[in-house]
N, C-alpha and C positions, 0 to 999 in steps of 0.2 A: 351825229352825222358824219364826222371825220374819224370816228373810233375804229371802224373796220379797216380802212386803208392804212391807218397808222399802226394798227396791230399787225397787219400783214407785213408792213415794212419792217417792223421790229422783229418779227419772226424770221423774215428773210435775212436780215442783217445778222442775227444771232446764229442762225444755221450756216450762213456763209462764213462767218468768223470761225465757227467750230470746224467746218470743212477745211478752211485755210490752215488752221492749226494741225489738223490731221495730215493734210498735204505736206506741210512743212516738216513733219516727222517722217514722211515717206520719201521725199525728194531731196537728194543731196544738193546743197547749194542754195536752198531756200530756208531762211531762218526767220522765225517770228518770236519775239521776246516774251510776249504776254497776251492775255485775253484782250487787254485794252488796245494793244497794237493791232491785233487781229480784227477787232471791231472797227478801228479807224481805216485799215486797209480795205475791209469789206465795204464800208461806206464810200470810200474814194473809188473803189472798183465799180460800184454801182453808178456813181456820178460820171466816171470816165466812160463806162459802157453806154451811158445815156447821151453823152455829148460828143466825145472824141471818136468812139468806135464807128458811128454811122458815117462820119466824114471820111474816116480811113477806108471803110468799105466802098463808099462812092468813088474815092480816088483810085482804088485798086480793082475796079470791076474787070478790066481786061485780063489781069493776071489771075484773078479769082475764077473767071470763066475758063481761061486756058488750063488751070489746074483742077477743074471740075469742083471748085469750092474748097479744096484743101488749103488754099492760102488763108482761109478764115482762121485756121489754127495758128498761123503766124501772127495774124492780127490779134487774136486772143492773148497770145504770149506777150506781145508788145504792150497790150493794155494792162496785163498783170505786172509787167516790168515797170511801166510808168507809175502805176499805183504804189508799188513797193518803193520806187525811187523817191516819192514825195511823202512817204509814211514814216514816222519815227518808229524805230524798233523793228523794222522789217528790212531784211537784206536778201538780195537775189544776186548770186554769183554768176552772171552771164546769161546769154540768151537760152542756152540749153536748159538751165534750171527753170527759167521762166516758161519755156515751151512745155517741158514735161509737167511742171506744176499746173499750168493752165489746162493741159490735156487731162490730167488726173482730176482737177477741180470740175471740169466739164462732165467727166464720166460719173463722178460722185453726185453732181447735181441731177443728172439724168436718173441715177438710181434712186435718189431721194424722191424725185417727182414720180417715178414709177411705183415705188413701194408705198409712199404716204399720200400720194396725190397732191403734193405741194409743188407749185410751179416756181422753181428757183432760177429758171433759165434767163430771167431778166437780170439776175445778179451776176452772171458770168459772161 
């Protein structure tokens, strides 16, 4: 009964962890020490996106509307920065690294969803 959602969650976490490691290799200022650290930050990012992100979006509706939704990229960067701040083995050197890391992570998630039909958008 619970096998399919748990399997989907596990696949999402592993793919997100792999993408985070890839992003860390491509973005200067974003460092992830190991697969374990990547898995932890992927799990925390999912939890933060489920709990904190909706509150942030609700609080920033005026600026999000004013910027035609582009402020959501800033919120994504802040969520990645927060997840990295509370994850052992993950280091983000400033907002710029968080911004470009979250932007690249979003693009890679969209590519994965397009190519494989996997919906990772709930993880970013």
